[in-house]
Structure formats: structure tokens, C-alpha cells
C-alpha positions in Angstrom: 201.6 145.0 211.6 199.6 148.2 211.7 202.5 149.7 213.5 204.6 149.4 210.2 201.8 151.3 208.4 201.8 153.9 211.1 205.6 154.3 210.7 205.1 154.7 206.9 202.5 157.4 207.5 204.9 159.1 209.8 207.5 159.0 207.1 205.3 160.7 204.6 203.3 163.2 206.6 205.5 164.0 209.6 209.0 163.7 208.1 209.2 163.7 204.3 206.7 166.3 203.3 207.7 168.9 205.9 211.4 168.3 205.2 211.1 168.7 201.5 208.8 171.7 201.8 211.6 173.2 204.1 214.2 172.6 201.4 212.1 173.7 198.4 210.4 177.1 198.7 207.7 176.4 196.2 205.2 174.2 198.0 203.4 173.0 194.9 206.8 172.0 193.4 207.7 170.2 196.7 204.4 168.3 196.7 205.1 167.2 193.1 208.5 165.9 194.1 207.0 163.6 196.7 203.8 162.5 194.9 204.3 159.3 192.8 201.7 159.3 189.9 202.2 155.6 189.4 201.5 154.3 192.9 203.9 152.6 195.3 204.3 155.8 197.2 205.5 154.2 200.4 208.4 152.6 198.6 209.4 156.0 197.1 209.0 157.6 200.5 211.4 155.1 202.0 213.9 155.7 199.2 213.6 159.6 199.5 213.7 159.9 203.3 217.4 159.2 203.9 218.4 161.6 201.2 216.2 164.4 202.5 217.3 163.8 206.1 220.9 164.0 204.9 220.2 167.5 203.5 219.0 168.4 207.0 222.1 167.0 208.6 220.4 163.8 209.9 221.8 160.3 209.3 218.8 158.0 209.6 221.2 155.0 209.4 222.7 156.1 212.7 219.4 156.4 214.6 219.0 153.5 217.0 215.9 152.0 218.7 215.7 151.9 222.5 217.0 148.2 222.3 220.1 149.3 220.4 219.0 148.0 217.0 219.3 150.3 214.0 215.9 151.9 213.3 216.1 152.3 209.6 217.3 148.8 208.7 215.0 147.2 211.2 212.1 149.1 209.7 213.0 147.9 206.2 213.0 144.3 207.4 209.6 144.8 209.1 208.1 146.3 206.0 208.9 143.0 204.3 207.4 141.0 207.2 204.2 143.2 206.8 204.1 142.5 203.0 204.4 138.8 203.6 201.6 139.0 206.2 199.3 141.0 204.0 199.9 139.2 200.7 200.7 135.6 201.7 199.1 135.4 205.2 202.5 134.6 206.8 202.5 134.5 210.5 203.8 137.5 212.5 205.7 136.7 215.6 205.3 138.7 218.9 208.9 139.9 218.5 208.2 141.3 215.0 205.0 143.0 216.2 207.0 144.6 219.1 209.7 145.6 216.6 207.1 147.3 214.4 205.8 149.2 217.4 209.3 150.1 218.5 210.0 151.5 215.0 206.9 153.6 214.9 207.7 155.1 218.3 211.4 155.4 217.4 210.6 157.5 214.3 208.5 159.8 216.4 210.9 160.1 219.3 214.2 160.1 217.3 213.2 161.9 214.1 209.9 163.7 214.3 210.3 165.2 217.8 213.9 166.5 217.4 213.0 168.0 214.0 209.9 169.7 215.4 211.9 171.2 218.2 214.7 172.2 215.7 212.2 174.2 213.6 210.7 175.7 216.8 207.4 173.9 216.7 205.9 173.1 220.2 206.4 169.6 221.4 204.4 167.7 222.3 201.9 169.1 219.9 198.6 169.8 221.7 196.5 171.0 218.8 195.9 170.0 215.2 195.2 172.3 212.2 192.7 171.2 209.7 192.0 173.4 206.7 193.6 176.3 208.5 191.4 176.0 211.6 193.0 174.9 214.9 191.3 172.2 216.8 192.1 170.4 220.0 191.3 166.7 219.3 191.0 165.8 222.9 188.6 168.6 223.9 186.3 168.6 221.0 185.2 166.3 218.2 185.8 167.5 214.7 185.4 166.2 211.2 188.9 165.3 210.1 189.3 165.0 206.3 185.7 164.2 205.8 185.6 161.2 208.1 
């Protein structure tokens, strides 16, 4: 179920933060809006994303996966599957694992990519910026966030 976690990270770092910063001109204020001081940040991210996307003219409820299933509600169901797997050791079926992968890929293909192109960022991205320095993660090894 690591694909569900990947999708949650995509929500926070590739969708929610950039979209909110684009709507709120004060970056520090924008970061305060999306930082939950009491924990449970992924839950808050999932609640905020549809509202922020609507401000950008995007209806996340209308986005479909390649198999025709609605991305957002499928993702919500798979978050619950992941919680049961992590906290109760419930079994995850092959179809659920495939669905989680499809959701992670769907978020990138149907939300992140179109938004990047809309704001005139190159797609696919071929370089990463860490602390203001541009690095190509394929061509060189670099210390990312102290790892």
C-alpha cells in the first residue's frame, strides 16, 4: 500500500502546496494554511485539495482513472484499506494494490502534469531543485534533504 502513501505525498507536495502558494501571495502564510500543528496532516490535505483545486477550476471529483473509476473516491476508499492494513494487519488484495498504484499514477497524469503545463513548468521535469541548487538526479548523486 505504499502507492497510497505516494499518492498522499503527491497531494501535499506536488498539488496542495503549489496550488495554495499560487492563490496566496504570502508564502509563509500559505505554508501556515497547510500545516496542521496537531498532526493528521494527510487527512487535512485530503479535505483541502478539492477546495483548492476548485479555486483553480479543477473538479477532482470528475477526474477518472484509466479504467474509468473516479480517482478521488477510489483513492479515499484505498486510504481506508491502507489504514486497516497498517493498524489491523488486514490483507490487501491484488486488485486493491493495483488500484493504489493506478491512483498514484492518475494523480500525476491527471492533476500534477496538467497543472505543471498550465503554469508553464517543463513536463516531464528533468531536474530537481534542492535548497536553490538545481541537480539532475539521474546524472549525479546528491544529498537530498539530509539523507
